[in-house]
A tleap script that builds the chain and sets N, CA, C and O, in Angstrom:
source leaprc.protein.ff14SB
mol = sequence {
  NMET THR LYS PRO THR ARG SER VAL ARG PHE
  ALA ALA THR SER GLN LEU THR LEU PHE PRO
  LYS ASP ASP SER SER ARG GLY HIE SER TRP
  TYR SER ALA GLU ASP LYS ALA ARG PHE GLN
  GLN GLU MET LEU GLN GLN ALA LEU GLN LEU
  ARG THR SER LEU GLY HIE GLY SER ALA TYR
  LEU HIE ASP PHE SER GLU ASP ASP LEU ILE
  ASN CYS THR GLY ILE GLU PRO ILE VAL LEU
  PHE SER ARG SER MET MET ARG HIE LEU GLN
  ASP MET LYS LEU ALA HIE ILE ASP ASN VAL
  LEU ALA ALA GLN ARG HIE LEU ASN THR SER
  ASP LEU SER LEU LEU SER ARG ARG SER SER
  ASP ASP ALA ARG GLN ARG ALA TYR ALA TYR
  ALA VAL ALA SER CLEU
}
set mol.1.N position { -11.861 -57.616 49.309 }
set mol.1.CA position { -11.008 -58.754 49.566 }
set mol.1.C position { -9.566 -58.264 49.680 }
set mol.1.O position { -9.052 -57.618 48.766 }
set mol.2.N position { -8.934 -58.563 50.770 }
set mol.2.CA position { -7.571 -58.097 50.979 }
set mol.2.C position { -6.563 -59.102 50.430 }
set mol.2.O position { -6.749 -60.318 50.474 }
set mol.3.N position { -5.510 -58.531 49.922 }
set mol.3.CA position { -4.437 -59.347 49.362 }
set mol.3.C position { -3.557 -59.858 50.509 }
set mol.3.O position { -3.180 -59.083 51.389 }
set mol.4.N position { -3.231 -61.142 50.507 }
set mol.4.CA position { -2.380 -61.643 51.600 }
set mol.4.C position { -1.000 -60.990 51.538 }
set mol.4.O position { -0.420 -60.823 50.465 }
set mol.5.N position { -0.500 -60.632 52.691 }
set mol.5.CA position { 0.812 -59.999 52.725 }
set mol.5.C position { 1.897 -61.064 52.712 }
set mol.5.O position { 1.809 -62.087 53.390 }
set mol.6.N position { 2.913 -60.789 51.923 }
set mol.6.CA position { 4.079 -61.668 51.880 }
set mol.6.C position { 5.239 -60.893 52.479 }
set mol.6.O position { 5.398 -59.696 52.239 }
set mol.7.N position { 6.016 -61.569 53.232 }
set mol.7.CA position { 7.129 -60.860 53.845 }
set mol.7.C position { 8.354 -61.754 53.881 }
set mol.7.O position { 8.268 -62.980 53.810 }
set mol.8.N position { 9.472 -61.109 53.990 }
set mol.8.CA position { 10.749 -61.799 54.145 }
set mol.8.C position { 11.096 -61.743 55.619 }
set mol.8.O position { 10.998 -60.690 56.249 }
set mol.9.N position { 11.501 -62.875 56.168 }
set mol.9.CA position { 11.889 -62.889 57.576 }
set mol.9.C position { 13.373 -63.209 57.671 }
set mol.9.O position { 13.897 -64.004 56.890 }
set mol.10.N position { 14.038 -62.593 58.621 }
set mol.10.CA position { 15.462 -62.799 58.834 }
set mol.10.C position { 15.677 -63.392 60.222 }
set mol.10.O position { 15.002 -63.019 61.182 }
set mol.11.N position { 16.602 -64.297 60.312 }
set mol.11.CA position { 16.900 -64.926 61.594 }
set mol.11.C position { 18.391 -64.819 61.865 }
set mol.11.O position { 19.197 -64.720 60.940 }
set mol.12.N position { 18.741 -64.838 63.121 }
set mol.12.CA position { 20.154 -64.761 63.500 }
set mol.12.C position { 20.868 -66.084 63.242 }
set mol.12.O position { 22.093 -66.121 63.124 }
set mol.13.N position { 20.111 -67.151 63.156 }
set mol.13.CA position { 20.716 -68.468 62.926 }
set mol.13.C position { 20.029 -69.144 61.759 }
set mol.13.O position { 18.939 -68.749 61.347 }
set mol.14.N position { 20.672 -70.156 61.236 }
set mol.14.CA position { 20.062 -70.955 60.181 }
set mol.14.C position { 20.140 -72.419 60.571 }
set mol.14.O position { 20.912 -72.801 61.450 }
set mol.15.N position { 19.350 -73.216 59.922 }
set mol.15.CA position { 19.311 -74.632 60.252 }
set mol.15.C position { 19.629 -75.429 58.997 }
set mol.15.O position { 19.098 -75.152 57.921 }
set mol.16.N position { 20.493 -76.412 59.141 }
set mol.16.CA position { 20.875 -77.280 58.044 }
set mol.16.C position { 20.549 -78.705 58.450 }
set mol.16.O position { 20.974 -79.180 59.503 }
set mol.17.N position { 19.792 -79.378 57.602 }
set mol.17.CA position { 19.434 -80.764 57.880 }
set mol.17.C position { 20.134 -81.653 56.874 }
set mol.17.O position { 19.983 -81.458 55.668 }
set mol.18.N position { 20.891 -82.617 57.345 }
set mol.18.CA position { 21.598 -83.542 56.472 }
set mol.18.C position { 20.851 -84.866 56.437 }
set mol.18.O position { 20.455 -85.403 57.471 }
set mol.19.N position { 20.671 -85.370 55.245 }
set mol.19.CA position { 20.024 -86.663 55.069 }
set mol.19.C position { 21.040 -87.639 54.505 }
set mol.19.O position { 21.778 -87.291 53.582 }
set mol.20.N position { 21.095 -88.841 55.033 }
set mol.20.CA position { 22.048 -89.807 54.483 }
set mol.20.C position { 21.651 -90.172 53.056 }
set mol.20.O position { 20.467 -90.309 52.747 }
set mol.21.N position { 22.651 -90.328 52.193 }
set mol.21.CA position { 22.384 -90.677 50.804 }
set mol.21.C position { 22.106 -92.162 50.704 }
set mol.21.O position { 22.852 -92.991 51.226 }
set mol.22.N position { 21.042 -92.473 50.038 }
set mol.22.CA position { 20.638 -93.853 49.842 }
set mol.22.C position { 21.483 -94.457 48.719 }
set mol.22.O position { 21.438 -93.972 47.588 }
set mol.23.N position { 22.249 -95.504 49.012 }
set mol.23.CA position { 23.118 -96.119 48.013 }
set mol.23.C position { 22.339 -96.695 46.836 }
set mol.23.O position { 22.875 -96.788 45.732 }
set mol.24.N position { 21.101 -97.076 47.051 }
set mol.24.CA position { 20.319 -97.657 45.966 }
set mol.24.C position { 19.965 -96.631 44.896 }
set mol.24.O position { 19.618 -97.006 43.776 }
set mol.25.N position { 20.046 -95.337 45.224 }
set mol.25.CA position { 19.698 -94.305 44.257 }
set mol.25.C position { 20.910 -93.805 43.479 }
set mol.25.O position { 20.757 -92.952 42.604 }
set mol.26.N position { 22.095 -94.303 43.766 }
set mol.26.CA position { 23.290 -93.866 43.039 }
set mol.26.C position { 23.171 -94.231 41.571 }
set mol.26.O position { 22.712 -95.315 41.211 }
set mol.27.N position { 23.592 -93.306 40.747 }
set mol.27.CA position { 23.544 -93.537 39.320 }
set mol.27.C position { 22.190 -93.248 38.701 }
set mol.27.O position { 22.055 -93.215 37.478 }
set mol.28.N position { 21.184 -93.038 39.544 }
set mol.28.CA position { 19.857 -92.732 39.026 }
set mol.28.C position { 19.666 -91.224 39.028 }
set mol.28.O position { 20.226 -90.517 39.866 }
set mol.29.N position { 18.899 -90.757 38.117 }
set mol.29.CA position { 18.635 -89.333 38.007 }
set mol.29.C position { 17.146 -89.116 37.848 }
set mol.29.O position { 16.424 -89.991 37.370 }
set mol.30.N position { 16.708 -87.977 38.240 }
set mol.30.CA position { 15.312 -87.593 38.080 }
set mol.30.C position { 14.991 -87.467 36.593 }
set mol.30.O position { 13.872 -87.747 36.165 }
set mol.31.N position { 15.992 -87.040 35.805 }
set mol.31.CA position { 15.786 -86.799 34.381 }
set mol.31.C position { 16.251 -87.974 33.542 }
set mol.31.O position { 17.238 -88.633 33.871 }
set mol.32.N position { 15.540 -88.232 32.465 }
set mol.32.CA position { 15.910 -89.314 31.553 }
set mol.32.C position { 17.049 -88.841 30.647 }
set mol.32.O position { 17.376 -87.654 30.620 }
set mol.33.N position { 17.635 -89.751 29.926 }
set mol.33.CA position { 18.697 -89.411 28.984 }
set mol.33.C position { 18.161 -88.453 27.916 }
set mol.33.O position { 18.872 -87.552 27.472 }
set mol.34.N position { 16.902 -88.652 27.505 }
set mol.34.CA position { 16.293 -87.763 26.506 }
set mol.34.C position { 16.132 -86.349 27.065 }
set mol.34.O position { 16.362 -85.365 26.362 }
set mol.35.N position { 15.734 -86.258 28.339 }
set mol.35.CA position { 15.616 -84.940 28.981 }
set mol.35.C position { 16.963 -84.232 28.994 }
set mol.35.O position { 17.057 -83.053 28.652 }
set mol.36.N position { 18.001 -84.956 29.389 }
set mol.36.CA position { 19.336 -84.351 29.461 }
set mol.36.C position { 19.804 -83.898 28.091 }
set mol.36.O position { 20.388 -82.822 27.963 }
set mol.37.N position { 19.556 -84.705 27.060 }
set mol.37.CA position { 19.941 -84.331 25.696 }
set mol.37.C position { 19.178 -83.082 25.245 }
set mol.37.O position { 19.748 -82.196 24.608 }
set mol.38.N position { 17.876 -83.019 25.584 }
set mol.38.CA position { 17.073 -81.845 25.227 }
set mol.38.C position { 17.586 -80.597 25.953 }
set mol.38.O position { 17.682 -79.526 25.355 }
set mol.39.N position { 17.915 -80.736 27.248 }
set mol.39.CA position { 18.459 -79.605 28.008 }
set mol.39.C position { 19.763 -79.111 27.378 }
set mol.39.O position { 19.986 -77.907 27.255 }
set mol.40.N position { 20.612 -80.046 26.985 }
set mol.40.CA position { 21.891 -79.690 26.356 }
set mol.40.C position { 21.641 -78.940 25.043 }
set mol.40.O position { 22.293 -77.932 24.772 }
set mol.41.N position { 20.711 -79.424 24.241 }
set mol.41.CA position { 20.390 -78.769 22.965 }
set mol.41.C position { 19.826 -77.374 23.198 }
set mol.41.O position { 20.201 -76.431 22.502 }
set mol.42.N position { 18.928 -77.233 24.172 }
set mol.42.CA position { 18.353 -75.923 24.480 }
set mol.42.C position { 19.427 -74.960 24.966 }
set mol.42.O position { 19.410 -73.783 24.606 }
set mol.43.N position { 20.364 -75.447 25.783 }
set mol.43.CA position { 21.443 -74.593 26.268 }
set mol.43.C position { 22.295 -74.095 25.106 }
set mol.43.O position { 22.653 -72.918 25.058 }
set mol.44.N position { 22.618 -74.978 24.176 }
set mol.44.CA position { 23.433 -74.580 23.027 }
set mol.44.C position { 22.682 -73.579 22.147 }
set mol.44.O position { 23.286 -72.639 21.632 }
set mol.45.N position { 21.379 -73.769 21.969 }
set mol.45.CA position { 20.585 -72.814 21.184 }
set mol.45.C position { 20.554 -71.445 21.860 }
set mol.45.O position { 20.709 -70.420 21.196 }
set mol.46.N position { 20.355 -71.427 23.184 }
set mol.46.CA position { 20.346 -70.157 23.906 }
set mol.46.C position { 21.708 -69.483 23.843 }
set mol.46.O position { 21.794 -68.264 23.698 }
set mol.47.N position { 22.770 -70.271 23.950 }
set mol.47.CA position { 24.118 -69.713 23.870 }
set mol.47.C position { 24.351 -69.088 22.499 }
set mol.47.O position { 24.930 -68.005 22.403 }
set mol.48.N position { 23.908 -69.754 21.442 }
set mol.48.CA position { 24.063 -69.213 20.095 }
set mol.48.C position { 23.282 -67.916 19.935 }
set mol.48.O position { 23.780 -66.962 19.335 }
set mol.49.N position { 22.049 -67.873 20.472 }
set mol.49.CA position { 21.258 -66.647 20.401 }
set mol.49.C position { 21.952 -65.505 21.145 }
set mol.49.O position { 21.990 -64.374 20.659 }
set mol.50.N position { 22.501 -65.805 22.326 }
set mol.50.CA position { 23.187 -64.761 23.098 }
set mol.50.C position { 24.452 -64.298 22.391 }
set mol.50.O position { 24.733 -63.100 22.341 }
set mol.51.N position { 25.213 -65.236 21.846 }
set mol.51.CA position { 26.434 -64.855 21.124 }
set mol.51.C position { 26.094 -63.958 19.944 }
set mol.51.O position { 26.802 -62.989 19.670 }
set mol.52.N position { 25.018 -64.280 19.250 }
set mol.52.CA position { 24.600 -63.463 18.115 }
set mol.52.C position { 24.193 -62.070 18.580 }
set mol.52.O position { 24.585 -61.072 17.976 }
set mol.53.N position { 23.407 -62.002 19.654 }
set mol.53.CA position { 22.954 -60.700 20.141 }
set mol.53.C position { 24.088 -59.873 20.728 }
set mol.53.O position { 24.017 -58.644 20.746 }
set mol.54.N position { 25.132 -60.537 21.208 }
set mol.54.CA position { 26.279 -59.819 21.778 }
set mol.54.C position { 27.378 -59.596 20.745 }
set mol.54.O position { 28.454 -59.111 21.093 }
set mol.55.N position { 27.137 -59.932 19.512 }
set mol.55.CA position { 28.148 -59.726 18.482 }
set mol.55.C position { 29.257 -60.748 18.558 }
set mol.55.O position { 30.420 -60.405 18.343 }
set mol.56.N position { 28.931 -62.010 18.863 }
set mol.56.CA position { 29.910 -63.104 18.948 }
set mol.56.C position { 31.015 -62.813 19.945 }
set mol.56.O position { 32.172 -63.169 19.721 }
set mol.57.N position { 30.660 -62.163 21.052 }
set mol.57.CA position { 31.635 -61.928 22.111 }
set mol.57.C position { 32.495 -60.704 21.897 }
set mol.57.O position { 33.397 -60.427 22.689 }
set mol.58.N position { 32.220 -59.955 20.815 }
set mol.58.CA position { 33.054 -58.788 20.542 }
set mol.58.C position { 32.346 -57.488 20.900 }
set mol.58.O position { 32.806 -56.405 20.539 }
set mol.59.N position { 31.230 -57.596 21.607 }
set mol.59.CA position { 30.486 -56.390 22.002 }
set mol.59.C position { 31.335 -55.544 22.946 }
set mol.59.O position { 32.185 -56.054 23.675 }
set mol.60.N position { 31.084 -54.252 22.911 }
set mol.60.CA position { 31.809 -53.373 23.810 }
set mol.60.C position { 31.405 -53.668 25.243 }
set mol.60.O position { 30.248 -53.983 25.524 }
set mol.61.N position { 32.367 -53.563 26.141 }
set mol.61.CA position { 32.104 -53.901 27.533 }
set mol.61.C position { 30.967 -53.076 28.122 }
set mol.61.O position { 30.174 -53.592 28.909 }
set mol.62.N position { 30.879 -51.804 27.752 }
set mol.62.CA position { 29.836 -50.962 28.343 }
set mol.62.C position { 28.445 -51.322 27.815 }
set mol.62.O position { 27.443 -50.884 28.381 }
set mol.63.N position { 28.369 -52.112 26.743 }
set mol.63.CA position { 27.086 -52.545 26.207 }
set mol.63.C position { 26.539 -53.776 26.916 }
set mol.63.O position { 25.401 -54.173 26.666 }
set mol.64.N position { 27.318 -54.379 27.783 }
set mol.64.CA position { 26.915 -55.603 28.472 }
set mol.64.C position { 26.015 -55.215 29.633 }
set mol.64.O position { 26.475 -54.664 30.633 }
set mol.65.N position { 24.717 -55.511 29.489 }
set mol.65.CA position { 23.740 -55.068 30.481 }
set mol.65.C position { 23.553 -56.102 31.592 }
set mol.65.O position { 24.087 -57.210 31.531 }
set mol.66.N position { 22.784 -55.711 32.602 }
set mol.66.CA position { 22.467 -56.641 33.684 }
set mol.66.C position { 21.634 -57.815 33.153 }
set mol.66.O position { 21.788 -58.947 33.611 }
set mol.67.N position { 20.758 -57.540 32.192 }
set mol.67.CA position { 19.978 -58.625 31.585 }
set mol.67.C position { 20.894 -59.606 30.853 }
set mol.67.O position { 20.681 -60.817 30.905 }
set mol.68.N position { 21.923 -59.074 30.166 }
set mol.68.CA position { 22.893 -59.960 29.515 }
set mol.68.C position { 23.589 -60.832 30.550 }
set mol.68.O position { 23.803 -62.025 30.331 }
set mol.69.N position { 23.937 -60.234 31.669 }
set mol.69.CA position { 24.570 -60.981 32.762 }
set mol.69.C position { 23.663 -62.114 33.228 }
set mol.69.O position { 24.114 -63.247 33.392 }
set mol.70.N position { 22.395 -61.812 33.441 }
set mol.70.CA position { 21.443 -62.818 33.904 }
set mol.70.C position { 21.291 -63.921 32.862 }
set mol.70.O position { 21.272 -65.104 33.202 }
set mol.71.N position { 21.182 -63.533 31.598 }
set mol.71.CA position { 20.989 -64.521 30.535 }
set mol.71.C position { 22.204 -65.419 30.333 }
set mol.71.O position { 22.063 -66.557 29.887 }
set mol.72.N position { 23.388 -64.922 30.655 }
set mol.72.CA position { 24.619 -65.703 30.449 }
set mol.72.C position { 24.970 -66.593 31.640 }
set mol.72.O position { 25.839 -67.457 31.521 }
set mol.73.N position { 24.331 -66.404 32.753 }
set mol.73.CA position { 24.699 -67.140 33.956 }
set mol.73.C position { 24.629 -68.640 33.721 }
set mol.73.O position { 23.594 -69.180 33.330 }
set mol.74.N position { 25.743 -69.293 33.967 }
set mol.74.CA position { 25.831 -70.739 33.828 }
set mol.74.C position { 26.359 -71.196 32.488 }
set mol.74.O position { 26.822 -72.330 32.359 }
set mol.75.N position { 26.299 -70.327 31.478 }
set mol.75.CA position { 26.804 -70.719 30.161 }
set mol.75.C position { 27.834 -69.716 29.637 }
set mol.75.O position { 28.043 -69.609 28.428 }
set mol.76.N position { 28.469 -68.989 30.541 }
set mol.76.CA position { 29.422 -67.959 30.153 }
set mol.76.C position { 30.517 -68.465 29.213 }
set mol.76.O position { 30.784 -67.821 28.198 }
set mol.77.N position { 31.164 -69.600 29.517 }
set mol.77.CA position { 32.250 -70.043 28.634 }
set mol.77.C position { 31.791 -70.360 27.212 }
set mol.77.O position { 32.580 -70.265 26.272 }
set mol.78.N position { 30.532 -70.732 27.049 }
set mol.78.CA position { 30.020 -71.041 25.715 }
set mol.78.C position { 29.670 -69.756 24.969 }
set mol.78.O position { 29.858 -69.670 23.755 }
set mol.79.N position { 29.168 -68.773 25.683 }
set mol.79.CA position { 28.695 -67.541 25.059 }
set mol.79.C position { 29.840 -66.569 24.792 }
set mol.79.O position { 29.901 -65.954 23.727 }
set mol.80.N position { 30.733 -66.432 25.744 }
set mol.80.CA position { 31.769 -65.399 25.661 }
set mol.80.C position { 33.137 -66.020 25.384 }
set mol.80.O position { 33.603 -66.885 26.126 }
set mol.81.N position { 33.759 -65.571 24.320 }
set mol.81.CA position { 35.090 -66.088 24.015 }
set mol.81.C position { 36.190 -65.119 24.420 }
set mol.81.O position { 37.355 -65.510 24.494 }
set mol.82.N position { 35.852 -63.894 24.678 }
set mol.82.CA position { 36.834 -62.872 25.006 }
set mol.82.C position { 37.177 -62.918 26.499 }
set mol.82.O position { 36.286 -62.939 27.348 }
set mol.83.N position { 38.450 -62.931 26.800 }
set mol.83.CA position { 38.865 -62.904 28.217 }
set mol.83.C position { 38.443 -61.612 28.883 }
set mol.83.O position { 38.077 -61.602 30.058 }
set mol.84.N position { 38.492 -60.515 28.131 }
set mol.84.CA position { 38.099 -59.233 28.730 }
set mol.84.C position { 36.610 -59.229 29.060 }
set mol.84.O position { 36.204 -58.659 30.072 }
set mol.85.N position { 35.786 -59.865 28.210 }
set mol.85.CA position { 34.359 -59.965 28.523 }
set mol.85.C position { 34.135 -60.856 29.741 }
set mol.85.O position { 33.310 -60.533 30.595 }
set mol.86.N position { 34.855 -61.968 29.833 }
set mol.86.CA position { 34.726 -62.850 30.995 }
set mol.86.C position { 35.146 -62.110 32.265 }
set mol.86.O position { 34.500 -62.236 33.306 }
set mol.87.N position { 36.221 -61.344 32.176 }
set mol.87.CA position { 36.692 -60.574 33.337 }
set mol.87.C position { 35.652 -59.519 33.720 }
set mol.87.O position { 35.365 -59.317 34.900 }
set mol.88.N position { 35.098 -58.855 32.716 }
set mol.88.CA position { 34.077 -57.841 32.979 }
set mol.88.C position { 32.840 -58.482 33.618 }
set mol.88.O position { 32.257 -57.919 34.545 }
set mol.89.N position { 32.446 -59.646 33.128 }
set mol.89.CA position { 31.309 -60.366 33.692 }
set mol.89.C position { 31.575 -60.726 35.149 }
set mol.89.O position { 30.695 -60.580 35.997 }
set mol.90.N position { 32.778 -61.193 35.440 }
set mol.90.CA position { 33.137 -61.520 36.814 }
set mol.90.C position { 33.096 -60.267 37.697 }
set mol.90.O position { 32.637 -60.328 38.837 }
set mol.91.N position { 33.572 -59.137 37.174 }
set mol.91.CA position { 33.521 -57.882 37.926 }
set mol.91.C position { 32.073 -57.464 38.204 }
set mol.91.O position { 31.760 -56.978 39.291 }
set mol.92.N position { 31.185 -57.658 37.204 }
set mol.92.CA position { 29.779 -57.321 37.403 }
set mol.92.C position { 29.160 -58.201 38.496 }
set mol.92.O position { 28.386 -57.718 39.322 }
set mol.93.N position { 29.502 -59.479 38.493 }
set mol.93.CA position { 28.977 -60.386 39.527 }
set mol.93.C position { 29.451 -59.961 40.915 }
set mol.93.O position { 28.665 -59.927 41.862 }
set mol.94.N position { 30.735 -59.638 41.030 }
set mol.94.CA position { 31.279 -59.221 42.320 }
set mol.94.C position { 30.657 -57.906 42.782 }
set mol.94.O position { 30.382 -57.733 43.969 }
set mol.95.N position { 30.435 -56.979 41.849 }
set mol.95.CA position { 29.788 -55.711 42.209 }
set mol.95.C position { 28.362 -55.961 42.686 }
set mol.95.O position { 27.901 -55.315 43.627 }
set mol.96.N position { 27.666 -56.887 42.049 }
set mol.96.CA position { 26.302 -57.221 42.474 }
set mol.96.C position { 26.307 -57.789 43.895 }
set mol.96.O position { 25.480 -57.410 44.725 }
set mol.97.N position { 27.238 -58.692 44.166 }
set mol.97.CA position { 27.355 -59.271 45.510 }
set mol.97.C position { 27.646 -58.178 46.530 }
set mol.97.O position { 27.049 -58.157 47.606 }
set mol.98.N position { 28.567 -57.261 46.194 }
set mol.98.CA position { 28.885 -56.153 47.093 }
set mol.98.C position { 27.652 -55.291 47.368 }
set mol.98.O position { 27.431 -54.865 48.502 }
set mol.99.N position { 26.851 -55.036 46.330 }
set mol.99.CA position { 25.640 -54.222 46.508 }
set mol.99.C position { 24.624 -54.916 47.408 }
set mol.99.O position { 23.991 -54.273 48.246 }
set mol.100.N position { 24.468 -56.224 47.238 }
set mol.100.CA position { 23.536 -56.973 48.087 }
set mol.100.C position { 24.002 -56.927 49.541 }
set mol.100.O position { 23.205 -56.675 50.444 }
set mol.101.N position { 25.282 -57.168 49.762 }
set mol.101.CA position { 25.804 -57.149 51.130 }
set mol.101.C position { 25.714 -55.761 51.749 }
set mol.101.O position { 25.422 -55.634 52.938 }
set mol.102.N position { 25.961 -54.721 50.959 }
set mol.102.CA position { 25.852 -53.355 51.470 }
set mol.102.C position { 24.403 -53.052 51.867 }
set mol.102.O position { 24.154 -52.433 52.901 }
set mol.103.N position { 23.459 -53.490 51.044 }
set mol.103.CA position { 22.048 -53.270 51.374 }
set mol.103.C position { 21.683 -53.991 52.663 }
set mol.103.O position { 20.942 -53.455 53.487 }
set mol.104.N position { 22.196 -55.202 52.842 }
set mol.104.CA position { 21.903 -55.952 54.062 }
set mol.104.C position { 22.492 -55.274 55.287 }
set mol.104.O position { 21.916 -55.344 56.373 }
set mol.105.N position { 23.632 -54.622 55.124 }
set mol.105.CA position { 24.261 -53.932 56.266 }
set mol.105.C position { 23.554 -52.642 56.628 }
set mol.105.O position { 23.486 -52.283 57.803 }
set mol.106.N position { 23.021 -51.934 55.631 }
set mol.106.CA position { 22.552 -50.572 55.866 }
set mol.106.C position { 21.034 -50.413 55.931 }
set mol.106.O position { 20.553 -49.383 56.403 }
set mol.107.N position { 20.282 -51.386 55.479 }
set mol.107.CA position { 18.831 -51.245 55.488 }
set mol.107.C position { 18.230 -51.971 56.686 }
set mol.107.O position { 18.734 -53.004 57.127 }
set mol.108.N position { 17.151 -51.413 57.195 }
set mol.108.CA position { 16.430 -52.130 58.249 }
set mol.108.C position { 15.632 -53.256 57.602 }
set mol.108.O position { 15.523 -53.315 56.377 }
set mol.109.N position { 15.084 -54.136 58.403 }
set mol.109.CA position { 14.414 -55.324 57.855 }
set mol.109.C position { 13.204 -54.961 56.996 }
set mol.109.O position { 12.924 -55.646 56.013 }
set mol.110.N position { 12.494 -53.909 57.346 }
set mol.110.CA position { 11.334 -53.497 56.557 }
set mol.110.C position { 11.757 -53.023 55.164 }
set mol.110.O position { 11.177 -53.432 54.158 }
set mol.111.N position { 12.772 -52.155 55.115 }
set mol.111.CA position { 13.252 -51.653 53.825 }
set mol.111.C position { 13.889 -52.777 52.999 }
set mol.111.O position { 13.737 -52.818 51.778 }
set mol.112.N position { 14.591 -53.671 53.661 }
set mol.112.CA position { 15.209 -54.794 52.964 }
set mol.112.C position { 14.141 -55.716 52.388 }
set mol.112.O position { 14.305 -56.239 51.286 }
set mol.113.N position { 13.060 -55.919 53.113 }
set mol.113.CA position { 11.951 -56.724 52.626 }
set mol.113.C position { 11.320 -56.084 51.393 }
set mol.113.O position { 11.007 -56.779 50.427 }
set mol.114.N position { 11.134 -54.775 51.419 }
set mol.114.CA position { 10.563 -54.057 50.286 }
set mol.114.C position { 11.476 -54.153 49.067 }
set mol.114.O position { 10.997 -54.376 47.955 }
set mol.115.N position { 12.771 -53.992 49.258 }
set mol.115.CA position { 13.745 -54.111 48.174 }
set mol.115.C position { 13.720 -55.516 47.580 }
set mol.115.O position { 13.779 -55.684 46.361 }
set mol.116.N position { 13.632 -56.516 48.442 }
set mol.116.CA position { 13.575 -57.903 47.984 }
set mol.116.C position { 12.318 -58.152 47.158 }
set mol.116.O position { 12.374 -58.823 46.128 }
set mol.117.N position { 11.205 -57.623 47.597 }
set mol.117.CA position { 9.939 -57.795 46.869 }
set mol.117.C position { 10.022 -57.137 45.499 }
set mol.117.O position { 9.582 -57.718 44.507 }
set mol.118.N position { 10.584 -55.927 45.430 }
set mol.118.CA position { 10.721 -55.239 44.140 }
set mol.118.C position { 11.627 -56.026 43.199 }
set mol.118.O position { 11.338 -56.159 42.010 }
set mol.119.N position { 12.716 -56.540 43.738 }
set mol.119.CA position { 13.646 -57.326 42.936 }
set mol.119.C position { 12.971 -58.586 42.410 }
set mol.119.O position { 13.168 -58.962 41.255 }
set mol.120.N position { 12.178 -59.237 43.251 }
set mol.120.CA position { 11.448 -60.436 42.831 }
set mol.120.C position { 10.434 -60.102 41.753 }
set mol.120.O position { 10.260 -60.865 40.803 }
set mol.121.N position { 9.763 -58.963 41.895 }
set mol.121.CA position { 8.795 -58.549 40.875 }
set mol.121.C position { 9.489 -58.318 39.537 }
set mol.121.O position { 8.982 -58.731 38.494 }
set mol.122.N position { 10.644 -57.663 39.564 }
set mol.122.CA position { 11.404 -57.437 38.335 }
set mol.122.C position { 11.814 -58.759 37.693 }
set mol.122.O position { 11.715 -58.923 36.477 }
set mol.123.N position { 12.271 -59.693 38.507 }
set mol.123.CA position { 12.701 -60.999 37.984 }
set mol.123.C position { 11.517 -61.744 37.379 }
set mol.123.O position { 11.660 -62.378 36.334 }
set mol.124.N position { 10.362 -61.679 38.014 }
set mol.124.CA position { 9.167 -62.337 37.476 }
set mol.124.C position { 8.763 -61.716 36.143 }
set mol.124.O position { 8.388 -62.432 35.215 }
set mol.125.N position { 8.838 -60.392 36.042 }
set mol.125.CA position { 8.474 -59.714 34.795 }
set mol.125.C position { 9.437 -60.095 33.674 }
set mol.125.O position { 9.011 -60.322 32.542 }
set mol.126.N position { 10.736 -60.165 33.983 }
set mol.126.CA position { 11.720 -60.576 32.967 }
set mol.126.C position { 11.467 -62.014 32.526 }
set mol.126.O position { 11.521 -62.320 31.334 }
set mol.127.N position { 11.191 -62.894 33.482 }
set mol.127.CA position { 10.935 -64.298 33.153 }
set mol.127.C position { 9.674 -64.423 32.306 }
set mol.127.O position { 9.643 -65.212 31.361 }
set mol.128.N position { 8.646 -63.665 32.626 }
set mol.128.CA position { 7.411 -63.708 31.850 }
set mol.128.C position { 7.660 -63.219 30.426 }
set mol.128.O position { 7.215 -63.844 29.463 }
set mol.129.N position { 8.369 -62.104 30.296 }
set mol.129.CA position { 8.659 -61.561 28.965 }
set mol.129.C position { 9.468 -62.556 28.134 }
set mol.129.O position { 9.235 -62.713 26.936 }
set mol.130.N position { 10.412 -63.221 28.781 }
set mol.130.CA position { 11.218 -64.212 28.081 }
set mol.130.C position { 10.371 -65.406 27.669 }
set mol.130.O position { 10.516 -65.919 26.560 }
set mol.131.N position { 9.491 -65.850 28.553 }
set mol.131.CA position { 8.636 -67.003 28.247 }
set mol.131.C position { 7.684 -66.679 27.098 }
set mol.131.O position { 7.481 -67.510 26.213 }
set mol.132.N position { 7.107 -65.495 27.104 }
set mol.132.CA position { 6.171 -65.102 26.039 }
set mol.132.C position { 6.918 -64.961 24.715 }
set mol.132.O position { 6.407 -65.353 23.666 }
set mol.133.N position { 8.129 -64.401 24.765 }
set mol.133.CA position { 8.920 -64.229 23.540 }
set mol.133.C position { 9.366 -65.571 22.973 }
set mol.133.O position { 9.597 -65.683 21.770 }
set mol.134.N position { 9.488 -66.579 23.812 }
set mol.134.CA position { 9.943 -67.896 23.380 }
set mol.134.C position { 8.835 -68.717 22.724 }
set mol.134.O position { 9.107 -69.752 22.116 }
set mol.135.N position { 7.593 -68.262 22.843 }
set mol.135.CA position { 6.474 -69.031 22.276 }
set mol.135.C position { 6.442 -68.973 20.778 }
set mol.135.O position { 5.562 -69.569 20.156 }
savepdb mol mol.pdb
quit
C-alpha cells in the first residue's frame, strides 16, 4: 500500500475572496463567555509556567531557545518583563522571517517543499510532546 504524496504548490498569483459581514452576527461570537474565561485562565497558567522556566524573565539571552520563542508567541508581554528579552525575541522573529525569505529565494520548488514538510513534521512532534506532557 503506497502512502499518498503530499506536496506544497506555489503560484505566481493569489486569490482573495471578500464576504460581506452580516450585521445580524455582530456582537456574537463562536465562543461562549465561559470558553473565553477558560482560555484567559489557561493563557495565564501557561505564561506563569513559561516565566518560571525562564527564570521570571531574567534568563540569559543566549538561553532563549527557538522552542521558548514558539511557546511565548502571543503572550510575550505577560511572560517577559525585561526590555532586553523583548528586544531579543523581536530580533529572533526577524531573523526567522529573513531565513524563510532567503530559503524561498534560493531553493527550487522541490527543495522548498521538502524543507516545508520537515518543518511541519518538527512542529507536529513538538505539539504532540506538549500535548502528552499536559495530560
